[in-house]
C-alpha positions in Angstrom: -60.3 16.0 -27.0 -61.4 14.4 -24.1 -64.9 15.0 -22.5 -66.4 13.8 -19.3 -68.5 10.9 -19.7 -70.6 11.6 -16.7 -70.3 14.3 -14.0 -72.0 12.7 -10.9 -73.1 15.3 -8.2 -74.5 14.2 -5.1 -78.1 15.4 -4.6 -76.8 16.7 -1.0 -74.0 18.8 -2.3 -76.3 20.3 -5.3 -78.8 21.2 -2.7 -76.3 22.7 -0.4 -74.9 24.8 -3.4 -78.2 26.2 -4.1 -78.9 26.5 -0.6 -75.9 28.7 -0.2 -76.4 30.7 -3.5 -79.8 31.6 -2.3 -78.7 32.4 1.4 -76.4 34.7 -0.4 -79.1 36.4 -2.4 -81.2 36.6 0.7 -78.9 38.3 2.9 -77.7 40.9 0.1 -81.5 41.7 -0.7 -82.0 42.0 3.2 -79.3 44.1 3.9 -80.2 46.3 1.2 -83.5 46.6 2.4 -82.3 46.9 6.0 -79.8 49.9 4.9 -82.4 51.6 2.9 -84.9 52.1 5.7 -81.8 52.5 8.3 -83.1 56.1 8.6 -86.8 55.8 9.2 -86.1 52.9 11.8 -83.8 54.8 13.9 -86.5 57.6 14.2 -89.3 55.4 15.1 -89.3 52.9 18.1 -89.0 49.1 17.1 -90.8 46.3 18.5 -90.6 42.8 17.3 -90.8 39.3 18.4 -90.1 38.9 22.0 -88.5 42.3 22.1 -86.1 41.5 19.2 -86.0 43.3 15.9 -88.0 41.3 13.4 -85.4 41.1 10.7 -82.8 39.2 13.0 -85.5 36.8 14.3 -86.2 35.9 10.3 -82.5 35.5 9.8 -82.4 33.2 12.9 -85.6 31.2 11.2 -83.8 30.8 8.3 -80.6 29.6 9.4 -82.8 27.1 11.8 -85.1 25.8 8.7 -81.6 25.4 6.7 -80.6 23.0 8.7 -83.5 19.9 8.1 -83.3 20.9 4.7 -79.4 20.2 4.2 -79.9 17.1 6.3 -83.0 15.8 4.1 -81.0 16.6 1.0 -78.0 14.6 2.1 -80.0 11.4 2.0 -80.7 12.2 -1.9 -78.2 12.2 -4.9 -78.9 13.2 -8.3 -76.9 12.3 -11.6 -76.5 14.8 -14.3 -75.3 13.4 -17.8 -73.7 15.3 -20.2 -73.1 13.8 -23.9 -70.0 12.1 -24.1 -68.1 10.5 -26.9 -65.3 8.4 -26.3 -61.8 9.0 -28.2 -61.3 6.2 -31.0 -58.3 5.4 -32.6 -56.7 2.3 -34.4 -52.9 1.4 -34.3 -51.6 -0.1 -37.7 -48.1 -1.5 -37.9 -46.7 -2.6 -41.6 -43.3 -4.4 -41.3 -41.0 -5.9 -43.9 -40.3 -9.3 -41.8 -38.3 -11.2 -44.3 -37.3 -11.7 -47.9 -38.0 -14.7 -50.2 -35.9 -14.4 -53.8 -37.3 -10.8 -54.7 -40.2 -10.7 -52.6 -40.9 -9.8 -49.1 -43.0 -11.0 -46.5 -45.0 -8.3 -44.9 -46.7 -8.4 -41.7 -49.8 -6.5 -41.1 -51.1 -5.7 -37.3 -53.7 -3.4 -36.2 -55.0 -2.8 -32.6 -57.9 -0.5 -31.8 -57.7 1.9 -28.9 -61.2 3.9 -27.1 -59.9 6.5 -24.7 -56.7 5.4 -24.9 -57.2 1.9 -23.6 -56.2 -0.9 -26.1 -59.2 -3.4 -27.5 -61.4 -1.8 -24.6 -62.7 -5.4 -23.9 -64.5 -5.9 -27.2 -64.5 -7.8 -30.3 -64.1 -6.2 -33.8 -64.3 -7.0 -37.4 -61.0 -5.6 -39.3 -61.3 -5.3 -43.2 -57.8 -4.8 -45.0 -57.3 -3.7 -48.6 -53.8 -3.7 -50.1 -53.3 -1.9 -53.6 -50.4 -2.0 -55.4 -48.2 -4.2 -57.5 -50.8 -6.8 -56.3 -54.3 -6.1 -55.0 -55.6 -8.4 -51.9 -58.3 -8.2 -49.6 -59.1 -9.7 -46.2 -61.6 -9.6 -43.5 -61.1 -11.0 -40.0 -64.0 -11.4 -37.9 -64.4 -11.8 -33.9 -60.8 -10.0 -33.5 -60.2 -9.6 -29.7 -57.1 -9.4 -27.4 -57.0 -12.8 -27.3 -57.5 -13.2 -31.1 -55.5 -10.0 -32.2 -55.6 -9.1 -36.1 -52.3 -9.9 -37.6 -51.3 -11.8 -40.8 -48.4 -11.9 -43.2 -48.4 -11.9 -46.8 -45.7 -12.4 -49.7 -45.6 -9.2 -51.7 -43.2 -8.1 -54.7 -41.4 -5.0 -55.2 -43.3 -1.7 -55.5 -45.4 1.0 -54.0 -48.8 0.2 -51.9 -51.9 1.6 -50.2 -53.3 -0.2 -47.4 -56.5 0.7 -46.2 -57.6 -0.6 -42.6 -61.2 -0.5 -41.4 -61.7 -1.4 -37.5 -65.7 -1.6 -36.7 -67.6 -2.9 -33.5 -70.9 -1.6 -31.5 -70.4 2.2 -31.9 -66.9 2.2 -33.1 -65.7 2.5 -36.6 -62.3 4.2 -37.7 -60.5 3.9 -41.0 -57.1 4.3 -41.9 -54.9 4.4 -44.9 -51.1 3.6 -44.9 -48.6 3.9 -47.5 -45.4 1.8 -48.0 -42.6 1.0 -50.5 -41.0 -2.2 -50.8 -37.4 -2.5 -52.9 
């Protein structure tokens, strides 16, 4: 699941949206009031500002005042931030790369991914635990794109379970992998 990290809405756009919403509400309310009083208004002589109906003048005044407000809003911006979480994963590759008598040379490699970006420009600590016919533990520090996590180990035939833990600031992913050497 991907979550957007930041929604950046310029303040002018935000203000224009608010002005449009208030304009719609204002015009609908004014239309309802105007239509409900239409019968009474038609029976009386109306006088307004400069011989014009007052309702029309209020609408004109609202539109005229909206223009400077919109121009002022275009010079400001507002950031709306939502809580975001990065998608974190690791790729673990275990390969039998050769044989010496009955034992196997096995290569171990891992690559961390943050939001589908390998390494994400960070440095990691990788912990390996190999359990099976023999047990082995290894910790790699300062692992990054130019110094990747990779090593080879000579292992006898058997079933193995590997636990890989990759850690960094705000990043911790643990993965288990099983494999068999025959």
